[in-house]
VEXKE-697192 format. One record per residue (C-alpha): residue in one letter; x, y, z. Coordinates in pm, 1 decimal. Layout:
(site "A" (X Y Z))
...
This chain:
(site "M" (2135.5 11503.1 5130.1))
(site "S" (1922.2 11692.5 5386.1))
(site "T" (2062.1 11814.3 5718.1))
(site "S" (2008.3 11569.3 6006.1))
(site "I" (1844.9 11700.6 6324.3))
(site "A" (1809.2 11538.4 6667.1))
(site "F" (1557.2 11677.6 6916.0))
(site "V" (1564.1 11658.8 7296.9))
(site "S" (1243.9 11760.2 7475.8))
(site "L" (1248.1 11824.2 7852.3))
(site "G" (982.5 11923.7 8101.7))
(site "C" (605.3 11904.1 8096.3))
(site "D" (354.8 11770.1 7844.7))
(site "K" (274.3 12126.2 7734.3))
(site "N" (639.7 12170.9 7640.4))
(site "L" (626.7 11834.9 7463.4))
(site "I" (348.7 11964.0 7234.9))
(site "D" (568.7 12260.2 7136.8))
(site "S" (843.1 12009.5 7052.7))
(site "E" (603.2 11803.2 6842.3))
(site "N" (494.2 12114.0 6651.9))
(site "M" (857.8 12208.3 6588.3))
(site "L" (931.6 11856.1 6464.4))
(site "G" (641.4 11888.3 6222.3))
(site "L" (775.9 12218.1 6087.2))
(site "L" (1125.0 12072.0 6047.0))
(site "K" (997.1 11766.9 5860.0))
(site "E" (782.3 11988.0 5635.2))
(site "A" (1094.0 12194.0 5556.1))
(site "G" (1278.4 11880.4 5441.3))
(site "F" (1513.3 11819.5 5732.5))
(site "N" (1609.7 11462.4 5822.8))
(site "L" (1491.4 11386.0 6177.3))
(site "I" (1701.2 11128.4 6363.7))
(site "I" (1720.0 10991.5 6719.1))
(site "D" (2097.1 10957.7 6768.5))
(site "E" (2241.7 11291.1 6884.1))
(site "A" (2596.0 11170.4 6809.8))
(site "Q" (2508.2 11149.4 6439.1))
(site "A" (2312.6 11475.7 6415.9))
(site "E" (2436.0 11787.6 6238.5))
(site "V" (2189.7 12000.1 6439.3))
(site "I" (2074.1 11934.5 6795.7))
(site "V" (1769.0 12115.4 6936.1))
(site "I" (1696.0 12112.5 7311.0))
(site "N" (1354.4 12228.1 7429.3))
(site "T" (1423.7 12323.0 7790.6))
(site "C" (1233.7 12347.9 8119.0))
(site "C" (1309.6 12563.5 8422.9))
(site "F" (991.1 12539.0 8630.4))
(site "I" (1180.9 12437.3 8944.1))
(site "Q" (1549.0 12413.8 9034.1))
(site "E" (1569.4 12042.7 8959.4))
(site "A" (1429.6 12095.7 8607.4))
(site "Q" (1666.4 12386.0 8551.6))
(site "E" (1966.1 12174.1 8648.5))
(site "E" (1851.5 11896.3 8413.4))
(site "S" (1825.5 12148.4 8128.8))
(site "I" (2174.4 12285.0 8190.7))
(site "D" (2324.9 11935.5 8220.8))
(site "T" (2157.1 11831.8 7894.6))
(site "I" (2282.3 12140.9 7709.5))
(site "L" (2638.5 12078.1 7830.4))
(site "Q" (2615.0 11711.1 7736.0))
(site "M" (2487.0 11794.9 7386.5))
(site "A" (2755.8 12064.3 7348.9))
(site "L" (3017.7 11787.4 7361.2))
(site "Y" (2891.0 11662.5 7024.8))
(site "K" (3019.8 11983.1 6865.6))
(site "K" (3367.6 11863.2 6962.2))
(site "E" (3329.2 11486.0 6943.6))
(site "G" (3036.7 11428.2 6706.5))
(site "K" (2901.0 11565.6 6381.9))
(site "C" (2711.4 11855.8 6536.9))
(site "K" (2746.3 12188.8 6356.8))
(site "A" (2471.4 12375.6 6538.0))
(site "L" (2325.1 12369.8 6889.8))
(site "I" (1982.2 12532.4 6935.8))
(site "V" (1814.8 12593.1 7273.6))
(site "T" (1441.3 12664.1 7290.8))
(site "G" (1168.0 12681.4 7551.3))
(site "C" (1136.5 12806.8 7906.0))
(site "M" (1504.3 12835.2 8000.5))
(site "A" (1582.3 13017.2 7675.2))
(site "E" (1301.3 13263.1 7754.1))
(site "R" (1388.9 13309.9 8119.3))
(site "Y" (1764.0 13352.9 8076.4))
(site "K" (1780.8 13504.1 7727.4))
(site "K" (2049.8 13754.9 7832.3))
(site "E" (2279.2 13506.7 8003.9))
(site "I" (2248.0 13172.5 7831.1))
(site "M" (2463.2 13230.3 7519.8))
(site "Q" (2726.2 13414.5 7721.9))
(site "E" (2749.9 13135.4 7978.6))
(site "I" (2745.1 12852.5 7722.2))
(site "P" (2921.5 12977.6 7405.9))
(site "E" (2863.4 12646.7 7224.6))
(site "I" (2499.1 12751.0 7180.0))
(site "D" (2439.0 12892.2 6831.7))
(site "G" (2071.7 12987.7 6854.6))
(site "I" (1805.3 13049.2 7118.2))
(site "I" (1429.8 13059.6 7066.8))
(site "G" (1175.7 13187.6 7319.4))
(site "T" (847.9 13025.6 7422.6))
(site "T" (636.5 13235.5 7184.6))
(site "A" (871.0 13210.6 6885.7))
(site "Y" (908.8 12835.4 6842.1))
(site "D" (737.8 12861.4 6502.1))
(site "Q" (1062.3 13027.7 6387.7))
(site "I" (1259.9 12705.6 6431.6))
(site "V" (1320.8 12654.2 6056.9))
(site "P" (1458.1 13003.2 5969.3))
(site "V" (1666.0 13005.3 6289.0))
(site "I" (1836.0 12677.6 6195.2))
(site "Q" (1887.1 12794.6 5836.9))
(site "K" (2060.6 13111.7 5956.7))
(site "V" (2273.2 12923.8 6211.4))
(site "L" (2390.9 12682.4 5943.0))
(site "Q" (2506.3 12986.7 5744.2))
(site "G" (2730.5 13085.8 6033.8))
(site "E" (2510.4 13333.4 6223.3))
(site "K" (2438.8 13343.8 6596.1))
(site "V" (2061.1 13383.3 6620.2))
(site "E" (1815.3 13492.3 6890.1))
(site "A" (1440.0 13465.6 6822.6))
(site "F" (1192.1 13608.3 7072.1))
(site "S" (838.3 13741.7 7039.8))
(site "D" (579.0 13921.7 7252.0))
(site "L" (499.1 13690.8 7544.7))
(site "H" (127.6 13737.0 7478.8))
(site "R" (153.9 13628.5 7115.1))
(site "H" (-73.0 13347.7 6999.8))
(site "I" (77.4 13074.0 6781.1))
(site "E" (-140.5 12851.6 6563.7))
(site "I" (53.3 12583.9 6376.3))
(site "E" (-118.9 12474.8 6056.3))
(site "G" (110.6 12180.1 5978.0))
(site "K" (98.7 11834.2 6130.1))
(site "R" (251.0 11759.8 6467.0))
(site "I" (485.3 11464.6 6482.9))
(site "L" (377.6 11273.1 6791.3))
(site "S" (649.2 11163.8 7030.1))
(site "T" (392.9 10975.8 7241.0))
(site "P" (277.8 10628.5 7135.9))
(site "G" (29.9 10662.5 6850.0))
(site "Y" (-277.0 10570.4 7054.4))
(site "Y" (-271.6 10875.9 7285.3))
(site "A" (-184.6 11241.8 7244.4))
(site "Y" (-193.8 11562.6 7443.7))
(site "L" (-419.0 11846.3 7326.0))
(site "K" (-307.5 12189.1 7452.4))
(site "I" (-616.8 12408.3 7465.4))
(site "A" (-452.3 12726.9 7593.9))
(site "E" (-114.3 12886.3 7652.2))
(site "G" (11.8 13093.5 7944.8))
(site "C" (-140.0 13157.0 8286.9))
(site "N" (-321.2 13436.1 8472.4))
(site "N" (-311.2 13284.2 8820.9))
(site "H" (21.9 13438.2 8934.2))
(site "C" (78.8 13201.6 9225.6))
(site "S" (355.1 13345.6 9441.2))
(site "Y" (589.4 13046.2 9393.8))
(site "C" (550.8 13014.1 9014.9))
(site "I" (753.6 13170.2 8731.2))
(site "I" (530.3 13044.2 8446.8))
(site "P" (339.1 13370.8 8373.1))
(site "K" (672.4 13550.6 8328.1))
(site "I" (803.3 13299.6 8073.9))
(site "R" (478.5 13187.4 7908.1))
(site "G" (269.9 13507.1 7916.7))
(site "N" (-94.5 13553.8 8006.7))
(site "Y" (-370.1 13299.9 7947.2))
(site "R" (-460.8 13261.7 7578.5))
(site "S" (-729.3 13013.1 7473.9))
(site "R" (-727.2 12851.1 7133.1))
(site "S" (-1051.6 12857.4 6934.2))
(site "I" (-1292.3 12566.9 6960.5))
(site "E" (-1274.3 12529.6 6581.9))
(site "S" (-894.7 12488.0 6574.1))
(site "L" (-901.8 12239.8 6862.2))
(site "L" (-1172.7 12028.1 6701.8))
(site "Q" (-980.0 12019.2 6376.0))
(site "E" (-658.5 11913.5 6547.8))
(site "A" (-841.8 11651.3 6754.5))
(site "K" (-1010.3 11504.0 6444.4))
(site "T" (-675.0 11485.0 6265.1))
(site "L" (-515.6 11308.4 6562.0))
(site "V" (-799.9 11055.9 6584.3))
(site "Q" (-780.5 10989.5 6208.9))
(site "E" (-412.6 10904.5 6263.7))
(site "G" (-498.8 10645.8 6530.9))
(site "V" (-521.7 10837.7 6861.0))
(site "R" (-776.0 10677.6 7096.4))
(site "E" (-712.8 10887.0 7409.0))
(site "L" (-689.8 11267.7 7414.4))
(site "I" (-535.8 11423.1 7724.1))
(site "I" (-651.4 11783.4 7765.7))
(site "V" (-379.2 12013.3 7900.6))
(site "A" (-307.8 12380.8 7970.7))
(site "Q" (-169.0 12559.9 8273.9))
(site "D" (-534.0 12568.7 8387.9))
(site "V" (-779.8 12384.1 8162.0))
(site "T" (-1085.6 12491.5 8363.9))
(site "R" (-1031.7 12859.1 8271.4))
(site "Y" (-1058.6 12772.2 7901.1))
(site "G" (-1251.0 13022.4 7688.1))
(site "Q" (-1281.3 13300.0 7947.5))
(site "D" (-1044.1 13528.7 7758.0))
(site "L" (-1170.4 13442.6 7409.2))
(site "Y" (-1546.1 13406.1 7459.5))
(site "N" (-1596.7 13594.1 7789.0))
(site "E" (-1720.9 13274.5 7950.7))
(site "K" (-1582.5 12935.7 8046.3))
(site "K" (-1615.5 12705.1 7747.6))
(site "L" (-1455.1 12379.6 7865.9))
(site "P" (-1792.5 12200.7 7898.4))
(site "E" (-1886.2 12298.1 7541.5))
(site "L" (-1545.4 12196.4 7406.1))
(site "L" (-1567.1 11857.9 7578.3))
(site "T" (-1919.2 11798.9 7448.3))
(site "Q" (-1804.4 11859.7 7091.5))
(site "L" (-1491.2 11646.0 7132.1))
(site "C" (-1710.2 11357.9 7249.8))
(site "Q" (-1881.8 11358.4 6910.7))
(site "I" (-1560.5 11246.2 6734.9))
(site "E" (-1653.4 10891.1 6643.1))
(site "D" (-1336.4 10685.7 6699.0))
(site "L" (-1219.2 10874.8 7007.3))
(site "R" (-1247.3 10648.3 7313.4))
(site "W" (-1117.1 10841.4 7615.6))
(site "I" (-1083.2 11210.5 7706.9))
(site "R" (-877.4 11290.0 8016.4))
(site "L" (-856.1 11621.9 8205.1))
(site "L" (-530.9 11744.0 8360.2))
(site "Y" (-463.7 12059.8 8564.0))
(site "C" (-811.4 12167.3 8678.4))
(site "Y" (-802.9 12446.0 8935.5))
(site "P" (-1054.6 12365.5 9212.8))
(site "E" (-1225.9 12707.0 9214.8))
(site "E" (-1295.6 12679.9 8840.4))
(site "I" (-1466.5 12337.7 8853.3))
(site "T" (-1825.9 12437.5 8780.6))
(site "D" (-2151.1 12245.5 8816.2))
(site "E" (-2180.8 12256.7 8437.3))
(site "L" (-1843.3 12085.3 8396.7))
(site "I" (-1940.8 11815.8 8646.5))
(site "Q" (-2271.2 11757.0 8464.8))
(site "V" (-2089.6 11711.1 8132.6))
(site "M" (-1850.5 11461.4 8293.5))
(site "V" (-2147.0 11267.9 8433.4))
(site "K" (-2331.4 11270.7 8099.3))
(site "E" (-2050.1 11188.5 7855.6))
(site "P" (-1910.4 10832.5 7881.3))
(site "K" (-1600.2 10920.2 7677.2))
(site "I" (-1477.3 11159.8 7947.9))
(site "C" (-1271.3 10965.9 8200.5))
(site "R" (-1393.5 10996.1 8557.1))
(site "Y" (-1054.2 11144.9 8638.0))
(site "I" (-946.9 11494.4 8736.3))
(site "D" (-597.6 11621.7 8807.7))
(site "M" (-663.3 11904.3 9054.1))
(site "P" (-335.6 12053.5 9183.7))
(site "I" (-429.1 12208.0 9519.8))
(site "Q" (-63.8 12254.5 9642.0))
(site "H" (-164.3 12281.5 10010.8))
(site "A" (-463.0 12269.6 10245.4))
(site "N" (-376.6 12516.7 10520.4))
(site "D" (-564.7 12843.3 10470.2))
(site "D" (-276.0 13073.4 10560.8))
(site "I" (-30.3 12891.3 10335.0))
(site "L" (-285.1 12890.7 10049.4))
(site "R" (-333.2 13265.7 10092.6))
(site "R" (42.3 13335.5 10081.7))
(site "M" (77.5 13105.6 9783.1))
(site "G" (-167.0 13331.9 9600.7))
(site "R" (-420.3 13052.3 9564.4))
(site "R" (-790.0 13138.8 9545.0))
(site "S" (-926.6 12844.4 9745.9))
(site "N" (-936.0 12772.6 10116.1))
(site "Q" (-971.9 12433.1 10281.7))
(site "K" (-1349.2 12464.8 10315.4))
(site "Q" (-1381.7 12528.5 9941.2))
(site "L" (-1150.0 12237.6 9860.6))
(site "R" (-1367.2 12008.2 10069.7))
(site "K" (-1679.8 12135.6 9898.4))
(site "V" (-1556.8 12077.1 9542.3))
(site "M" (-1426.8 11728.5 9628.2))
(site "E" (-1759.1 11642.3 9790.4))
(site "K" (-1945.9 11763.0 9479.9))
(site "L" (-1728.3 11556.8 9248.3))
(site "R" (-1757.4 11241.5 9457.7))
(site "Q" (-2132.4 11276.3 9505.2))
(site "A" (-2187.4 11321.9 9131.8))
(site "M" (-1936.6 11049.6 9034.8))
(site "P" (-1866.0 10801.7 9316.7))
(site "D" (-1611.5 10628.6 9091.2))
(site "I" (-1412.5 10944.0 9013.8))
(site "C" (-1033.5 10930.9 9046.6))
(site "L" (-891.9 11247.3 9207.2))
(site "R" (-524.5 11327.4 9155.0))
(site "T" (-345.4 11621.0 9316.3))
(site "T" (-0.1 11766.5 9375.4))
(site "L" (129.4 11929.3 9692.4))
(site "I" (423.2 12147.6 9795.7))
(site "T" (604.4 12101.1 10126.4))
(site "G" (831.6 12357.0 10289.2))
(site "F" (672.1 12672.1 10149.5))
(site "P" (834.8 12975.6 10321.5))
(site "G" (707.8 13008.6 10675.8))
(site "E" (531.9 12669.1 10681.4))
(site "T" (512.1 12577.4 11049.9))
(site "Q" (490.4 12225.5 11187.7))
(site "E" (126.6 12293.9 11278.7))
(site "Q" (46.7 12405.9 10923.2))
(site "F" (212.4 12096.0 10782.3))
(site "E" (12.5 11878.8 11024.3))
(site "D" (-302.9 12051.5 10897.9))
(site "L" (-208.6 11945.2 10543.9))
(site "Y" (-121.2 11592.7 10661.1))
(site "A" (-457.6 11553.4 10835.3))
(site "F" (-639.1 11679.0 10525.3))
(site "V" (-464.1 11424.6 10300.7))
(site "K" (-534.7 11145.8 10551.2))
(site "E" (-903.5 11234.5 10559.5))
(site "M" (-960.4 11310.4 10189.2))
(site "K" (-787.4 10995.5 10058.9))
(site "F" (-681.7 11118.5 9716.0))
(site "D" (-662.7 10835.9 9462.0))
(site "R" (-336.6 10969.7 9320.2))
(site "L" (-97.9 11220.2 9479.6))
(site "G" (244.8 11367.5 9410.0))
(site "V" (454.0 11588.0 9636.5))
(site "F" (722.7 11842.2 9549.0))
(site "T" (949.7 12026.3 9788.0))
(site "Y" (927.2 12405.0 9753.8))
(site "S" (1175.9 12546.0 9503.5))
(site "R" (1286.0 12907.0 9559.8))
(site "E" (1262.9 13054.7 9211.2))
(site "E" (1431.5 13384.0 9126.3))
(site "G" (1177.2 13641.6 9008.9))
(site "T" (883.8 13501.6 9205.4))
(site "K" (715.3 13676.1 9498.4))
(site "A" (771.0 13381.6 9732.1))
(site "A" (1147.2 13396.8 9674.6))
(site "T" (1147.8 13725.3 9870.6))
(site "F" (957.7 13582.8 10167.3))
(site "S" (1139.4 13551.0 10497.5))
(site "N" (1168.0 13228.1 10692.8))
(site "Q" (1274.9 13001.7 10404.9))
(site "I" (1257.6 12638.8 10518.5))
(site "P" (1574.9 12423.2 10531.8))
(site "E" (1597.7 12155.3 10262.6))
(site "E" (1609.5 11867.8 10510.1))
(site "I" (1275.6 11975.2 10663.5))
(site "K" (1115.6 12009.4 10318.4))
(site "E" (1233.4 11658.4 10231.3))
(site "E" (1123.2 11508.2 10562.3))
(site "R" (773.5 11652.1 10523.1))
(site "R" (755.1 11531.9 10165.0))
(site "N" (856.2 11181.6 10272.5))
(site "Q" (592.5 11177.5 10547.1))
(site "L" (319.5 11264.4 10298.7))
(site "M" (437.1 11007.7 10045.1))
(site "E" (447.0 10735.4 10311.4))
(site "L" (91.0 10827.5 10408.9))
(site "Q" (-19.8 10824.4 10045.8))
(site "Q" (142.5 10485.2 9991.0))
(site "K" (-84.0 10339.2 10260.3))
(site "I" (-389.8 10515.7 10116.3))
(site "S" (-307.0 10392.7 9765.6))
(site "A" (-263.6 10036.0 9887.3))
(site "E" (-598.6 10052.4 10065.0))
(site "L" (-777.7 10192.3 9757.3))
(site "S" (-608.9 9940.0 9525.4))
(site "K" (-731.8 9647.6 9738.6))
(site "Q" (-1086.4 9774.0 9692.1))
(site "M" (-1045.9 9707.9 9318.2))
(site "I" (-1002.0 9332.0 9365.8))
(site "G" (-1289.2 9152.8 9194.6))
(site "Q" (-1389.6 9455.2 8986.4))
(site "K" (-1413.3 9447.7 8607.4))
(site "V" (-1229.4 9741.3 8445.7))
(site "E" (-1157.6 9861.6 8094.7))
(site "V" (-783.3 9863.0 8022.2))
(site "L" (-591.5 10039.2 7746.1))
(site "I" (-302.8 9809.1 7649.3))
(site "E" (32.3 9989.8 7627.7))
(site "G" (265.4 9703.4 7549.8))
(site "Q" (404.3 9366.5 7654.3))
(site "L" (685.4 9271.7 7891.9))
(site "P" (796.4 8939.7 7736.3))
(site "E" (1041.8 8847.8 8013.7))
(site "Q" (766.7 8883.7 8276.7))
(site "G" (504.3 8726.8 8051.4))
(site "V" (255.4 9010.8 8095.8))
(site "Y" (82.7 9285.1 7905.8))
(site "C" (84.5 9626.8 8071.3))
(site "G" (-188.2 9886.7 8042.5))
(site "R" (-385.5 10162.6 8210.8))
(site "T" (-738.5 10210.0 8345.3))
(site "Y" (-927.8 10539.7 8332.3))
(site "K" (-773.6 10606.7 8673.2))
(site "D" (-421.3 10619.4 8532.0))
(site "A" (-264.8 10898.4 8326.5))
(site "P" (51.4 10803.6 8134.2))
(site "D" (388.7 10840.1 8307.9))
(site "V" (251.9 10962.0 8643.7))
(site "D" (7.6 10695.4 8764.8))
(site "G" (-2.8 10318.1 8809.3))
(site "M" (-29.0 10024.0 8570.1))
(site "V" (-240.4 9713.9 8519.3))
(site "F" (-51.5 9390.8 8446.3))
(site "V" (-231.2 9113.2 8258.5))
(site "P" (-64.8 8768.8 8222.4))
(site "V" (-14.9 8665.3 7860.4))
(site "K" (-218.4 8358.9 7762.9))
(site "S" (-215.7 8164.0 7438.7))
(site "T" (-583.1 8249.8 7389.1))
(site "F" (-507.9 8620.7 7349.3))
(site "N" (-138.1 8661.1 7276.3))
(site "D" (-191.6 8898.5 6986.6))
(site "L" (-298.3 9215.3 7169.5))
(site "L" (-155.5 9537.6 7030.3))
(site "S" (-70.1 9868.9 7195.6))
(site "G" (-383.1 10081.9 7181.4))
(site "D" (-626.4 9788.9 7218.4))
(site "F" (-896.6 9810.3 7484.1))
(site "I" (-980.6 9496.6 7683.3))
(site "T" (-1188.2 9410.1 7990.5))
(site "V" (-995.1 9285.0 8292.5))
(site "R" (-1101.8 9144.0 8630.7))
(site "I" (-862.2 9262.7 8903.0))
(site "Q" (-711.0 8977.3 9109.2))
(site "E" (-415.7 9128.3 9296.1))
(site "A" (-343.6 9479.1 9422.9))
(site "Y" (-30.5 9662.5 9531.8))
(site "E" (42.4 10021.1 9636.7))
(site "Y" (25.3 10169.4 9287.4))
(site "D" (-24.9 9878.8 9043.8))
(site "V" (-278.0 9598.6 9004.5))
(site "V" (-282.4 9257.1 8834.0))
(site "G" (-581.2 9112.1 8654.5))
(site "E" (-708.3 8854.8 8406.6))
(site "M" (-859.4 8934.7 8070.1))
(site "I" (-1228.5 8857.6 8037.6))
(site "K" (-1347.5 8728.7 7703.2))
């Protein structure tokens, strides 16, 4: 009987893809993959440590899983990912229940590491941070079968002063167009209808490999995959959004009129100290270009409040910018002081209560903006990707092109006897009838 393995994946969608690749390698090696950690002989935790909150979640999860070595069937506890990379010297000393650790550029070693651990060894597997991994085997999707993330590059060259990612993920390394097309075709053959393009910065794609930005070319070729319905772009840095990229988005109907553009702030001095390459004037210009070319585009962004030295006036500058720009989707994080980053050494760190208060002010503002924009959808006909049914509420739930999974809103469609056989992954046309801050309700149109 093969060894049973349970897998816990934490953090971002890019980390999730690493987990899916590891699951594929484990299945190929003959391991028995199960969901219940209490019944697993091996537990693998793919960790995150991007900000303090994520780090605490990773530690809590490791300690919780470590209990199964005493109370369950667990014989081996393996920790992979960002926390393993960042704290490789401390993690096994601090948590002796851990039997193996694997760094961010060595996750393809998951099978031999587990084999050695099961033989009684304590194992550490790390590689050059700039190493490129290309997994030939099949990923095992942990997302619903109708959408999948496609990671087009690893690492980051931006070196923002608040961010630890380049030190635990290495420099920016694009995958080849050929390998991405092959993976995308395989995913679509398996039933994927929506591909969500991710990297630390998708707009830089190809610069290191081809000496020029190749995202427009990659998107054009992905659009030729016959049964692929939607392509969604996450994590586009504003200064890298070119006219060519905008033209491709306008031309290709499969590309969602949706861009996640994390600007982090809008005050010029804060942006400069963050190590960002845009100022407010440039941010305005790129947003104006996008909206002129695609009036129906959905712009999502993320912001940081309480960056070291952020004055009330600088925060008010950001607040006024958000009020004027009316982002369709917006998330706000409080600044997290991360050991090893440049910003951690800055003077005038902001008290937590001020960070939180500023975050709350922005979210309250965005709630009003979202409600206003949602009301404008009433009466419109929209294409909706069905994600499932809520039987107790008597509705189907789904997403429009304006909604990325897990972070944006939902469309609710009342179940009617005339179409009570919709499946997850189906596309339908809906006329919006009611609107709330983040979600809308509509009726299916035959």
